[in-house]
C-alpha positions in Angstrom: 49.3 -107.6 -34.6 52.0 -110.3 -35.0 52.9 -112.2 -32.8 57.0 -111.9 -31.8 59.1 -115.3 -30.4 63.1 -114.8 -29.9 64.4 -118.1 -30.3 67.9 -118.1 -29.1 70.8 -119.8 -27.5 70.4 -119.8 -23.7 69.5 -116.1 -22.3 70.3 -114.5 -25.4 66.7 -113.9 -26.5 65.8 -112.6 -22.6 68.5 -109.9 -23.0 67.5 -108.8 -26.5 64.1 -108.3 -25.4 65.5 -106.3 -22.1 67.5 -104.1 -24.6 64.0 -103.5 -26.5 61.8 -102.5 -23.8 64.6 -99.9 -22.3 64.3 -98.9 -25.8 60.5 -98.7 -26.7 59.5 -97.8 -23.2 57.0 -100.0 -22.4 57.0 -104.5 -22.9 55.7 -105.2 -26.1 52.4 -107.3 -25.9 52.4 -110.9 -27.7 56.7 -110.9 -27.1 58.1 -114.4 -26.4 61.3 -115.7 -25.7 62.4 -119.5 -25.9 66.2 -120.0 -24.3 67.4 -123.1 -25.7 70.1 -124.8 -22.9 72.6 -127.8 -24.1 71.1 -129.6 -21.2 67.1 -128.8 -22.9 65.5 -131.8 -25.1 64.5 -130.3 -28.5 61.8 -132.4 -28.6 60.0 -131.3 -25.8 61.1 -127.6 -26.5 59.2 -128.2 -30.1 56.4 -129.0 -28.2 56.1 -126.0 -25.9 57.3 -124.0 -28.3 53.9 -124.4 -30.4 51.9 -124.0 -28.2 53.3 -120.1 -27.0 53.0 -119.5 -30.9 49.5 -120.2 -30.8 49.3 -118.2 -28.1 50.6 -115.3 -30.2 48.9 -116.0 -32.7 45.9 -113.9 -32.6 45.1 -114.2 -36.4 48.0 -112.2 -37.9 50.6 -114.6 -37.4 53.8 -115.2 -35.7 57.3 -114.1 -36.7 60.4 -116.1 -35.3 63.5 -114.3 -34.8 66.5 -116.8 -34.0 70.0 -116.2 -33.2 72.2 -119.0 -35.2 70.9 -120.8 -38.9 71.7 -124.2 -38.6 72.1 -124.3 -34.8 69.5 -125.9 -32.3 67.1 -123.1 -31.5 66.7 -121.9 -35.3 66.1 -125.8 -36.4 63.6 -126.5 -33.8 61.8 -123.2 -34.6 62.0 -123.7 -38.4 60.2 -126.4 -37.2 57.3 -124.2 -36.5 57.2 -122.3 -39.3 53.5 -122.2 -41.5 53.3 -120.9 -44.9 51.1 -117.4 -44.2 50.8 -118.0 -40.5 54.3 -118.6 -39.0 58.0 -117.6 -40.5 61.3 -117.8 -39.2 64.2 -115.2 -39.6 67.6 -116.3 -38.2 70.1 -113.4 -37.0 68.5 -112.0 -34.5 70.0 -108.3 -33.6 68.5 -105.6 -31.3 68.1 -103.8 -34.1 65.9 -106.3 -36.0 64.4 -106.9 -33.0 63.2 -103.4 -32.4 62.2 -102.8 -35.7 59.7 -105.6 -36.0 58.1 -104.5 -32.6 57.9 -100.9 -34.4 55.9 -102.7 -37.4 54.0 -105.5 -36.1 50.9 -103.7 -36.6 50.9 -104.2 -40.7 50.8 -107.3 -42.5 53.5 -109.9 -41.6 54.9 -109.9 -45.0 55.6 -105.9 -43.8 57.0 -107.0 -40.6 59.2 -109.8 -42.2 60.9 -106.3 -44.7 61.2 -104.3 -42.2 63.3 -106.6 -39.9 65.5 -108.1 -42.1 65.8 -104.3 -43.2 66.7 -103.1 -39.9 68.8 -106.0 -39.1 71.0 -105.2 -41.8 71.2 -101.3 -41.8 71.8 -101.9 -38.0 75.1 -103.5 -39.0 77.9 -101.1 -40.2 81.4 -99.9 -39.7 81.4 -96.8 -37.4 83.2 -93.5 -38.5 86.5 -93.0 -36.8 87.4 -90.4 -34.1 90.1 -88.3 -35.5 91.5 -88.1 -31.7 90.3 -89.8 -28.9 91.9 -87.3 -26.3 90.0 -84.4 -26.6 
């Protein structure tokens, strides 16, 4: 099973995980989050996150999902990547997280592909409602 670490500003990752649990039913195994706060030391977080990645990796790899590319949470998480073992995707949204959870028994490359697909397909303009009053 692929481990998943959600790394975001403040409590966004915690809330995404709560919403995912609401959708999938139970709290999935090997799923953790790190909230990065303005007062946090990035070097301390790097050490803590590295330990969490090691815990999440049972031999199949870890996917890190971050909120904003180029921001502190993603910059820290990117330092944890390791070819073939730990990958990071920026731009996490709820459809992406649910898709990653749904396919995490597949290969790491499949989970990455499905997570990206879920994130992209989860964004759309909804059809207009013709009459809101009825």
